[in-house]
C-alpha positions in Angstrom: -4.9 52.4 -69.8 -7.3 51.1 -67.3 -6.3 47.8 -65.6 -8.9 46.2 -63.4 -10.4 43.0 -62.1 -14.0 42.9 -63.3 -17.1 40.9 -62.4 -20.1 40.3 -64.5 -22.0 37.4 -66.0 -20.6 36.5 -69.4 -22.9 37.8 -72.1 -23.2 36.3 -75.6 -21.4 39.2 -77.3 -19.7 38.9 -80.6 -16.2 38.5 -79.2 -17.1 35.2 -77.6 -16.3 33.1 -80.7 -12.7 34.3 -80.7 -12.4 33.7 -76.9 -13.7 30.2 -77.4 -10.9 29.6 -80.0 -8.5 31.1 -77.6 -9.5 28.9 -74.7 -8.7 25.8 -76.8 -5.1 26.6 -76.2 -5.6 26.9 -72.5 -7.4 23.6 -72.2 -4.8 21.7 -74.3 -1.9 23.6 -72.7 -0.2 23.8 -76.1 2.7 26.2 -76.7 2.6 26.4 -80.5 2.9 29.4 -82.8 2.3 32.8 -81.5 0.6 34.2 -84.6 -2.8 35.8 -84.1 -6.0 34.0 -84.8 -8.4 36.6 -86.2 -12.0 36.3 -85.5 -14.6 36.2 -88.3 -16.8 38.8 -86.7 -16.2 42.3 -85.6 -16.7 43.2 -82.0 -18.8 46.1 -80.8 -16.4 48.7 -79.3 -18.8 50.3 -76.8 -19.4 46.9 -75.2 -15.7 46.3 -74.2 -16.0 47.6 -70.7 -19.0 45.4 -69.9 -17.2 42.2 -70.9 -15.5 41.3 -67.7 -14.7 37.5 -67.5 -11.0 37.9 -67.6 -8.2 37.9 -65.1 -6.9 41.3 -66.2 -8.3 43.8 -68.7 -6.1 46.6 -69.9 -7.4 49.4 -72.2 -5.0 51.7 -74.1 -4.2 54.5 -74.3 -4.5 55.3 -70.6 -7.1 57.8 -69.7 -5.0 59.3 -66.9 -1.3 58.6 -67.5 1.4 59.2 -65.0 4.0 61.9 -65.5 6.6 59.1 -64.7 7.3 57.7 -68.2 8.1 54.1 -67.3 5.0 53.7 -65.1 2.6 53.8 -68.0 1.3 51.1 -70.3 2.4 48.3 -68.1 0.9 45.6 -65.9 1.0 42.0 -64.7 -1.0 38.8 -65.1 -0.7 35.3 -63.7 0.3 32.4 -66.0 2.3 29.2 -66.1 5.2 28.3 -68.3 4.2 27.3 -71.8 0.6 28.4 -71.3 -1.5 31.6 -71.3 -4.0 33.3 -73.5 -4.4 36.9 -74.7 -7.4 38.3 -76.4 -6.7 41.6 -78.2 -9.8 43.7 -79.0 -8.7 46.4 -81.4 -11.0 49.3 -81.8 -9.1 51.8 -83.9 -5.3 51.1 -83.8 -3.4 50.2 -87.0 -0.3 48.9 -85.3 1.2 48.5 -81.8 4.1 46.9 -80.1 3.1 44.4 -77.4 5.6 42.8 -75.0 5.1 39.8 -72.7 8.0 39.5 -70.2 9.9 41.9 -72.4 9.5 39.7 -75.5 7.8 41.3 -78.4 4.8 39.5 -79.8 4.7 38.8 -83.5 1.9 41.1 -84.5 0.8 41.9 -88.1 -0.9 45.1 -89.1 -4.1 45.5 -87.2 -7.6 46.0 -88.6 -10.1 48.3 -86.9 -12.9 46.7 -84.9 -11.3 43.3 -85.0 -10.2 40.8 -82.3 -7.2 38.6 -82.2 -6.4 35.6 -80.0 -2.8 34.8 -79.0 -1.4 31.7 -77.4 1.3 33.0 -75.1 3.1 29.7 -74.6 6.4 30.9 -75.9 6.5 33.9 -73.6 5.2 32.9 -70.2 6.8 31.5 -67.0 5.3 30.3 -63.7 3.8 33.0 -61.5 3.7 36.7 -62.2 4.2 37.8 -65.8 4.6 41.3 -67.2 3.0 43.0 -70.2 3.6 46.4 -71.7 2.5 48.2 -74.9 4.3 50.8 -76.9 4.1 52.7 -80.2 0.3 52.6 -80.8 -0.4 54.0 -84.2 -2.2 56.3 -84.8 -1.5 58.0 -81.4 -5.2 58.2 -80.6 -5.8 54.5 -81.6 -7.5 52.4 -78.9 -7.2 48.7 -78.1 -7.9 46.4 -75.1 -5.9 43.4 -73.9 -7.7 40.6 -72.0 -5.7 37.9 -70.2 -7.7 34.7 -69.3 -7.4 33.1 -65.9 -5.0 30.1 -65.6 -6.4 26.6 -65.9 -5.1 23.2 -64.8 -2.9 20.9 -66.7 -2.7 17.2 -65.7 0.8 16.6 -67.1 3.6 17.2 -64.6 6.8 18.9 -65.8 8.9 16.5 -63.8 8.3 13.7 -61.5 8.0 14.5 -57.8 8.8 11.7 -55.3 5.6 11.3 -53.2 6.5 7.8 -52.2 6.5 8.6 -48.5 2.9 9.8 -48.8 1.9 6.7 -50.7 3.6 4.4 -48.2 1.8 6.0 -45.2 -1.6 5.8 -46.8 -1.0 2.3 -48.1 0.2 1.1 -44.7 -3.0 2.4 -43.1 -5.1 0.7 -45.8 -3.4 -2.6 -45.3 -4.1 -2.3 -41.6 -7.8 -1.6 -42.0 -8.2 2.0 -43.0 -11.1 2.1 -45.6 -9.8 4.4 -48.4 -8.8 7.8 -49.7 -8.3 9.9 -52.8 -5.5 12.5 -52.9 -5.0 15.3 -55.3 -2.1 17.7 -55.3 -2.1 20.9 -57.4 0.9 23.1 -57.9 1.8 25.8 -60.4 -1.3 25.0 -62.5 -0.6 21.3 -62.7 -2.2 18.3 -61.1 1.0 16.7 -59.8 -0.8 13.8 -58.2 -4.3 12.2 -58.4 -4.3 8.8 -56.6 -6.9 6.5 -55.2 -6.3 4.1 -52.3 -8.3 1.3 -50.7 -12.0 0.9 -51.0 -15.0 3.2 -51.4 -17.2 0.7 -49.6 -16.2 -2.3 -47.5 -19.3 -3.1 -45.4 -22.8 -3.9 -46.2 -24.1 -3.4 -42.7 -22.8 -3.1 -39.1 -19.5 -5.2 -39.0 -20.5 -7.4 -42.0 -17.9 -6.9 -44.7 -18.7 -7.2 -48.4 -17.3 -10.3 -50.2 -16.2 -7.9 -53.0 -15.5 -4.4 -51.6 -16.1 -1.5 -54.0 -12.6 -0.2 -54.9 -11.9 3.5 -54.6 -11.6 5.4 -57.9 -10.0 8.8 -58.5 -13.4 10.1 -59.5 -15.3 8.7 -56.5 -17.6 11.3 -55.0 -17.4 12.1 -51.3 -19.6 13.7 -48.7 -17.6 16.9 -48.0 -19.2 17.6 -44.6 -17.9 21.0 -43.4 -15.8 21.6 -46.5 -19.3 22.6 -47.8 -18.8 25.8 -45.9 -15.9 27.0 -48.2 -16.6 25.3 -51.5 -20.4 26.1 -51.5 -21.4 28.8 -49.1 -18.3 30.9 -49.2 -18.1 30.7 -53.0 -21.7 31.9 -53.2 -21.2 34.7 -50.6 -18.0 35.9 -52.3 -19.9 36.0 -55.6 -22.7 38.1 -54.1 -20.2 40.4 -52.4 -18.4 40.9 -55.8 -21.7 41.7 -57.4 -22.5 44.3 -54.8 -25.5 42.4 -53.6 -24.1 41.6 -50.1 -22.1 43.6 -47.6 -20.8 41.5 -44.8 -20.7 44.5 -42.4 -24.5 44.9 -42.7 -26.8 43.5 -40.2 -28.3 40.0 -41.0 -31.7 41.6 -40.6 -31.0 43.8 -43.6 -31.4 40.7 -45.7 -33.5 38.4 -43.5 -36.1 40.8 -42.1 -37.6 38.3 -39.7 -34.2 37.9 -38.0 -35.3 39.9 -34.9 -35.5 39.7 -31.2 -33.2 38.6 -28.3 -30.4 40.7 -29.9 -30.5 39.2 -33.4 -30.9 42.6 -34.8 -27.4 43.4 -33.6 -25.7 40.6 -35.4 -23.8 41.4 -38.6 -23.3 39.0 -41.4 -19.6 39.0 -40.5 -20.5 37.6 -37.0 -21.9 34.5 -38.6 -18.9 34.1 -40.9 -16.4 34.3 -38.0 -18.5 32.1 -35.6 -18.9 35.1 -33.2 -22.7 35.5 -33.4 -23.1 33.7 -30.1 -24.8 30.4 -31.1 -24.2 27.1 -29.4 -21.8 24.6 -31.0 -24.6 22.0 -31.6 -28.3 22.3 -32.1 -30.2 19.1 -33.0 -33.4 20.1 -34.7 -33.9 16.5 -35.8 -34.4 15.1 -32.3 -37.2 15.6 -29.7 -35.1 14.5 -26.7 -32.9 17.6 -26.5 -32.9 20.1 -23.6 -34.7 22.6 -25.8 -37.7 20.2 -26.1 -40.2 19.5 -28.9 -40.8 23.2 -29.6 -37.5 23.1 -31.6 -38.0 19.7 -33.2 -38.1 19.8 -37.0 -37.6 17.4 -39.8 -39.0 19.8 -42.4 -36.8 22.3 -44.2 -39.2 25.3 -44.1 -39.9 24.8 -40.4 -36.2 24.5 -39.6 -35.4 27.7 -41.5 -38.1 29.6 -39.6 -36.7 28.3 -36.3 -33.2 29.3 -37.4 -34.2 32.9 -38.1 -36.6 33.5 -35.2 -36.2 31.1 -32.3 -32.8 29.3 -31.9 -31.5 30.8 -28.6 -28.3 32.7 -28.6 -25.8 31.5 -26.0 -23.8 34.7 -25.7 -23.5 38.3 -26.9 -22.0 39.1 -30.3 -18.3 39.9 -30.6 -17.5 37.5 -27.8 -15.1 34.6 -28.4 -15.2 32.4 -31.5 -17.5 29.4 -31.0 -17.5 27.2 -34.0 -21.2 26.5 -34.7 -23.0 25.0 -37.7 -25.9 27.3 -37.0 -24.0 30.2 -38.4 -23.6 28.6 -41.7 -27.2 27.3 -41.8 -28.3 30.9 -41.5 -25.9 32.0 -44.2 -27.4 29.3 -46.5 -30.8 30.8 -46.0 -29.4 34.3 -46.6 -28.0 33.2 -49.9 -31.4 31.9 -50.9 -33.1 35.1 -49.9 -30.7 37.4 -51.9 -30.5 35.2 -55.0 -34.1 34.2 -55.0 -33.2 30.6 -55.6 -32.7 27.4 -53.5 -29.1 27.1 -52.4 -28.3 24.1 -54.4 -29.9 25.5 -57.6 -28.0 28.8 -57.2 -24.7 27.1 -56.7 -25.1 24.5 -59.4 -26.3 27.0 -62.0 -24.1 30.0 -61.3 -20.9 28.5 -60.0 -20.4 24.8 -60.8 -22.1 24.7 -64.2 -20.0 27.6 -65.7 -16.9 25.8 -64.5 -18.2 22.5 -66.1 -18.1 20.8 -62.7 -20.7 18.1 -63.1 -19.8 16.1 -60.1 -20.2 18.9 -57.5 -23.8 19.1 -56.1 -26.3 18.5 -53.3 -28.6 15.5 -53.1 -26.9 13.6 -55.9 -29.1 10.5 -55.6 -32.1 12.6 -56.5 -30.2 13.9 -59.6 -29.3 10.8 -61.4 -26.2 9.5 -59.6 -25.9 6.0 -58.4 -24.8 4.8 -54.9 -21.8 3.0 -56.4 -20.3 6.4 -57.4 -19.8 7.4 -53.8 -17.5 6.7 -50.9 -19.6 5.2 -48.1 -19.7 6.7 -44.6 -21.3 5.3 -41.4 -22.2 1.6 -41.3 -25.5 1.9 -39.4 -27.0 5.1 -40.7 -26.9 7.7 -37.9 -27.3 5.2 -35.1 -23.7 4.9 -34.0 -24.1 1.1 -34.2 -27.4 1.2 -32.3 -26.5 3.7 -29.6 -28.6 6.6 -30.9 -32.4 6.6 -31.6 -34.7 9.3 -33.0 -37.7 9.5 -35.3 -37.0 8.4 -38.9 -33.4 7.5 -38.2 -31.5 5.8 -41.0 -30.0 2.4 -40.2 -28.4 1.3 -43.5 -24.9 2.0 -44.8 -24.8 5.6 -45.9 -23.6 6.1 -49.5 -24.6 9.1 -51.6 -26.7 10.7 -48.9 -25.3 13.5 -46.6 -24.3 12.0 -43.2 -24.9 15.2 -41.3 -28.2 14.8 -39.3 -29.2 18.4 -39.4 -28.6 18.7 -43.1 -30.4 15.5 -44.0 -33.3 15.3 -41.7 -34.0 19.0 -41.0 -32.9 20.8 -44.2 -33.7 18.2 -46.9 -30.1 17.6 -47.7 -29.3 21.2 -48.7 -27.6 23.4 -46.1 -24.9 26.0 -45.8 -22.9 24.0 -43.4 -23.0 20.5 -45.0 -24.5 18.5 -47.8 -22.1 19.2 -50.7 -20.7 16.2 -52.6 -17.7 16.4 -55.0 -14.7 14.5 -56.2 -11.0 15.3 -56.2 -10.8 16.4 -59.9 -13.6 18.9 -59.4 -12.2 20.2 -56.1 -8.8 20.7 -57.8 -10.5 23.1 -60.2 -12.2 24.9 -57.3 -8.9 25.2 -55.5 -7.3 26.6 -58.7 -10.1 29.2 -58.8 -9.0 30.2 -55.3 -5.3 30.3 -56.3 -6.3 32.4 -59.3 -8.2 34.8 -56.9 -11.6 34.2 -58.3 -11.6 32.8 -61.9 -10.8 30.0 -64.2 -10.2 30.3 -67.9 -12.8 32.7 -69.2 -15.1 32.5 -66.1 -14.9 34.8 -63.2 -16.8 33.6 -60.1 -15.8 36.4 -57.7 -13.2 39.1 -57.6 -9.8 39.2 -55.8 -10.9 41.9 -53.3 -13.7 39.7 -52.1 -11.4 36.8 -51.5 -8.9 39.0 -49.7 -11.7 40.1 -47.4 -12.7 36.5 -46.6 -9.0 35.6 -45.9 -8.3 38.4 -43.5 -7.2 37.0 -40.1 -9.4 38.1 -37.2 -7.7 40.1 -34.6 -9.2 37.9 -31.9 -7.9 34.7 -33.4 -5.7 34.6 -36.4 -6.8 31.1 -37.4 -10.2 32.4 -38.3 -10.9 34.2 -41.6 -14.5 34.5 -42.9 -15.5 30.9 -42.9 -12.0 29.8 -44.0 -9.6 28.4 -41.4 -6.1 30.0 -41.6 -2.7 28.6 -40.8 -1.5 31.9 -39.3 1.9 32.4 -37.7 1.5 30.6 -34.4 1.0 27.1 -35.9 -2.0 26.5 -33.7 -3.5 24.4 -36.5 -0.4 22.5 -37.3 -2.5 19.3 -37.0 -4.3 20.6 -40.1 -1.7 22.5 -42.1 1.5 20.8 -40.9 4.7 22.6 -40.0 5.7 23.8 -43.4 2.6 25.7 -44.7 3.0 29.5 -45.1 1.0 31.7 -42.7 -1.2 32.6 -45.7 -2.4 29.0 -46.1 -6.1 28.3 -45.6 -8.6 25.6 -46.0 -11.1 23.5 -43.9 -11.8 20.0 -42.6 -14.9 17.9 -42.8 -16.3 15.5 -40.2 -16.6 12.6 -42.7 -12.8 12.7 -43.3 -12.0 15.5 -45.7 -9.3 18.1 -45.6 -8.2 20.9 -47.9 -5.2 23.1 -47.9 -4.7 26.1 -50.3 -1.3 27.8 -49.9 -0.9 30.8 -52.3 2.7 31.3 -51.2 3.6 28.0 -52.8 0.8 28.1 -55.5 -0.2 24.8 -54.0 -3.5 23.0 -53.1 -3.9 19.7 -51.3 -7.2 17.8 -51.4 -7.4 14.7 -49.2 -10.7 12.9 -49.3 -11.2 9.9 -47.0 -14.1 7.7 -45.9 -12.6 7.3 -42.4 -16.1 7.0 -40.9 -16.8 3.9 -42.9 -15.5 1.7 -40.2 -16.7 -0.1 -37.0 -17.4 1.9 -33.9 -15.8 0.7 -30.6 -16.4 1.8 -27.1 -19.1 2.0 -24.5 -22.6 3.3 -24.9 -21.6 6.9 -24.2 -17.9 6.9 -25.0 -17.0 5.5 -28.4 -15.1 6.2 -31.5 -14.9 5.3 -35.2 -11.9 2.9 -35.7 -11.1 4.6 -39.0 -10.3 7.9 -37.2 -7.4 6.3 -35.3 -5.3 6.0 -38.4 -2.6 8.5 -39.2 -4.1 9.2 -42.6 -7.3 10.4 -40.9 -5.3 12.8 -38.7 -4.5 14.9 -41.8 -1.3 16.7 -40.6 1.2 13.9 -41.4 -0.1 13.5 -44.9 0.1 17.3 -45.5 3.6 17.5 -44.0 4.9 14.7 -46.2 3.5 16.4 -49.3 5.3 19.7 -48.4 8.5 17.8 -47.7 8.4 16.1 -51.1 7.9 19.4 -52.8 10.4 21.4 -50.7 13.2 18.8 -50.6 13.2 18.0 -54.3 
């Protein structure tokens, strides 16, 4: 038997029809009869090893069995109670005994070169499930088991009392907080998907709408820096899984013009861990910075050239972590160079479309979406209520356009650090991909080893993974993850008011999307703040803590 986590693009082989039938059970979450569904077409045996979009693929008999009898012909897969799907591809066996969690499947006589789809609803439980196979006849018969990735189910097994969470957010909304959408995913179920407040309350400056636009559960949000993990990291992990990227290589191995002033010493990993030595902020879109007009750019191609050849490095590599958007801007260009496609096109075609995530994209207003589908952000464009001025600055209420100035003005709305829009249902699926270690249903986006590499804590600061921020053991990011998260929890925050928590120890994901910046700005010309950021909901940690309490204290 060979058990492995595979990665390849799903080809249109003849087994696909049966897999499509099989996935119907996953989508509906049914737990009906366990009898096999036999496909109408034979599969091609020599193609089995290349068909890799499954959580686990186990081929029998083993090519190199152990001398320990009870080690052979066994393995594990992730599933949830009442759900799970097995595709059996039989090459030459006439019969076999297959067990799921030590329960024998009802299996008729097998036909050679035939595939069978099984709903495993009667056999599975939440978490790690076991499989084993015995008594293959004839002894040299061969078959392959393929277990699909877990998918989400919106029906909760039992009601969880999240009233404390609701009360806190509703209290803030009644006191002037604009709005939010909250999604909670646990054990393969969307336990909560709730909208609060309004998506848009102001038409300009401090002038409120007579009829605010109410928040909906499918409202799209500007994710800000959550772009780093749900766009750039997903793409990078896919490229690593395919063997097209090695994070320990030098950046110049992929971006040949990335030379001079020590650039040739930087590894891809230095960018991912914010240790490349770039300054925290670099405003290409303004002429009045200390770097002068030589670094002014409101054209994407010019900005990318400056990124790769001219932006000054503030320190040597392998120094302290300095969180900088420049790192992820460069990584966005790196993805484009390796893939040969624009960043948004690559992500939307190769990651979001296969997962059927039609509400996750860059520049949505250019792609058929309407402003009313989005949560609004700043009231006066990027002016901070008239405090800031630069060429071509927006002055209207932002809705459906990325707020981040460097992404919008200097990179045409598509950047590795910001620019992605999505909604809570789509992000729930992307979180489940992470909890599944790389796949969803019959689609594998990246492999488990790549994710593990990106989640490895850095020895210099355990809250840094590769792009992901980690809870760690010292609770330094308790304001983000709360006091109850496991040390393995990870996620990110976004300037516009978004926060994500993925906690594999609890098989849990939390997505809190707010439009906290859609609020008046108070203060002096130089010292000011968005009123919406003063509310407890916008501080993240309390909401996350109350969610954990509701789950842990039930």
